[in-house]
C-alpha positions as CSV (number, residue, x, y, z in Angstrom):
1,M,-25.5,11.2,-2.3
2,E,-28.1,11.9,-5.1
3,K,-27.1,12.1,-8.8
4,Y,-29.4,13.4,-11.6
5,E,-29.4,11.9,-15.2
6,P,-31.3,13.4,-18.5
7,A,-32.9,10.6,-20.3
8,I,-35.9,10.2,-22.7
9,S,-39.3,8.6,-21.9
10,V,-41.2,7.4,-25.0
11,D,-44.9,6.8,-24.7
12,I,-45.3,3.1,-26.3
13,E,-48.8,4.1,-27.4
14,T,-48.4,7.5,-29.2
15,G,-44.4,7.4,-29.7
16,E,-44.1,10.5,-28.4
17,A,-40.7,11.4,-26.6
18,H,-40.4,13.7,-23.4
19,E,-37.4,14.6,-21.7
20,I,-36.9,13.5,-18.0
21,I,-34.5,13.7,-15.3
22,I,-33.8,10.2,-13.3
23,K,-33.2,10.8,-9.7
24,K,-30.6,8.0,-8.5
25,S,-29.6,7.4,-4.8
26,I,-26.1,6.5,-4.3
27,S,-25.1,4.8,-1.0
28,S,-21.5,4.7,-0.1
29,Q,-22.1,1.2,1.3
30,N,-21.9,-0.3,-2.2
31,F,-18.6,1.1,-2.8
32,V,-15.0,-0.7,-2.1
33,K,-12.6,1.9,-0.6
34,V,-9.1,0.8,0.3
35,F,-6.3,3.1,1.3
36,M,-3.9,0.7,0.1
37,A,-0.7,2.4,1.7
38,D,-2.0,2.1,5.2
39,F,-3.5,-1.2,4.7
40,L,-0.3,-2.7,3.2
41,V,1.9,-1.1,6.0
42,A,-0.9,-2.8,8.3
43,L,-0.1,-6.4,6.8
44,G,3.7,-6.0,6.8
45,I,3.9,-5.8,2.8
46,L,6.3,-3.2,1.8
47,N,8.2,-4.2,-1.3
48,S,7.2,-3.8,-5.1
49,K,6.9,-7.6,-5.5
50,S,4.7,-8.3,-2.7
51,V,2.5,-5.4,-3.4
52,S,2.4,-6.8,-6.9
53,V,0.8,-10.1,-5.7
54,V,-1.7,-8.3,-3.3
55,C,-3.0,-6.0,-6.6
56,Y,-3.6,-9.3,-8.4
57,I,-5.5,-10.4,-5.7
58,F,-7.6,-7.2,-5.6
59,D,-8.0,-7.2,-9.5
60,N,-8.9,-10.9,-9.9
61,M,-11.0,-11.5,-7.1
62,N,-14.8,-12.1,-7.2
63,Y,-16.1,-9.0,-5.3
64,S,-19.9,-10.9,-5.3
65,N,-18.3,-13.2,-2.7
66,N,-15.1,-12.1,-2.0
67,T,-13.3,-15.5,-3.5
68,L,-10.1,-15.7,-5.5
69,I,-9.9,-18.8,-7.7
70,A,-6.2,-19.2,-8.6
71,T,-3.2,-21.5,-8.2
72,K,0.0,-20.0,-6.9
73,E,1.6,-20.6,-10.0
74,Q,-1.3,-18.6,-11.8
75,I,-1.0,-15.7,-9.4
76,A,2.9,-15.8,-10.0
77,K,2.3,-15.4,-13.6
78,G,-0.4,-12.9,-13.4
79,S,1.7,-10.9,-11.1
80,N,5.0,-11.0,-12.5
81,T,6.7,-12.6,-9.6
82,S,8.1,-16.1,-8.3
83,V,6.2,-19.0,-7.1
84,R,8.1,-18.3,-3.8
85,T,7.1,-15.0,-3.5
86,V,3.5,-15.9,-3.9
87,Y,4.0,-18.4,-1.1
88,Y,5.8,-16.0,1.4
89,V,2.9,-13.3,0.7
90,M,0.0,-15.6,1.0
91,R,1.3,-16.9,4.0
92,K,1.6,-13.4,5.5
93,L,-1.8,-12.7,4.3
94,E,-3.0,-15.9,6.1
95,S,-1.4,-15.4,9.4
96,K,-2.9,-11.5,9.2
97,D,-6.3,-13.0,8.8
98,F,-6.6,-11.2,5.7
99,I,-7.2,-14.2,3.5
100,K,-8.0,-17.8,4.0
101,L,-7.6,-21.1,1.7
102,K,-10.7,-22.9,1.5
103,S,-9.7,-25.5,-0.6
104,P,-6.9,-25.9,-3.3
105,G,-6.9,-22.8,-5.2
106,V,-10.0,-21.2,-3.7
107,Y,-9.3,-18.4,-1.4
108,V,-11.5,-16.1,0.2
109,V,-10.7,-12.4,1.3
110,N,-11.9,-11.5,4.6
111,P,-14.9,-9.3,4.6
112,K,-13.8,-7.4,8.0
113,F,-11.1,-5.8,5.3
114,I,-12.9,-5.5,2.1
115,V,-16.5,-5.9,1.1
116,K,-18.6,-4.5,-1.8
117,G,-22.0,-4.2,-0.5
118,N,-24.2,-4.0,2.3
119,E,-24.0,-4.9,6.1
120,N,-26.0,-7.9,5.4
121,K,-23.8,-9.0,2.7
122,R,-20.6,-8.7,5.0
123,R,-22.2,-10.8,7.5
124,M,-22.8,-13.4,5.1
125,I,-19.6,-13.8,3.4
126,L,-18.0,-13.6,7.2
127,E,-19.8,-16.6,8.2
128,Y,-18.5,-18.4,5.1
129,Y,-15.0,-17.2,5.9
130,N,-15.3,-18.2,9.3
131,D,-16.8,-21.7,8.5
132,D,-13.7,-24.0,9.1
133,G,-15.2,-27.1,7.8
134,N,-13.0,-27.2,4.9
135,D,-9.8,-26.4,6.8
136,E,-8.5,-30.2,6.3
137,N,-7.9,-29.1,2.8
138,N,-5.7,-26.2,3.8
139,D,-2.4,-28.5,3.9
140,E,-0.4,-27.2,1.4
141,P,3.1,-28.2,0.2
142,E,5.6,-25.9,1.2
143,A,7.4,-23.3,-0.9
144,P,10.0,-24.7,-3.8
145,A,13.5,-24.1,-2.2
146,S,14.8,-23.4,-5.9
147,D,13.5,-19.9,-6.3
148,E,15.0,-17.1,-4.0
149,T,12.6,-15.1,-2.1
150,E,12.3,-11.6,-3.4
151,E,11.3,-9.7,-0.2
């Protein structure tokens, strides 16, 4: 797709201004498109509290490398849910291979599902996602038993 935008070009020597048209090429490979309803059904996330956690991930992940840096407590506070709900949703996302805990508080979203950029970037992030060199850090404590699951 091409986009045309008006602009002004100024000659540095004379100071004369000229109206010009800038032609921009826009490729769909640099956009992130997520069809949320279908996506969440596929992950088995159907209630509003769980959707709030997933929305928090989308809103706070770094799209340059698909990482989310946040503790479960921060996610709970930011998504207005309980820590127990965050544990439940994150475990579900991990079981569906949507997200992986790389180290405490550092998650990577699988670029097979979401990536912003071209195919080379997707491959690079996928390689990092599949690198299990840090998986010994994935031993998290179980969810606190005091909160009720908000499924």
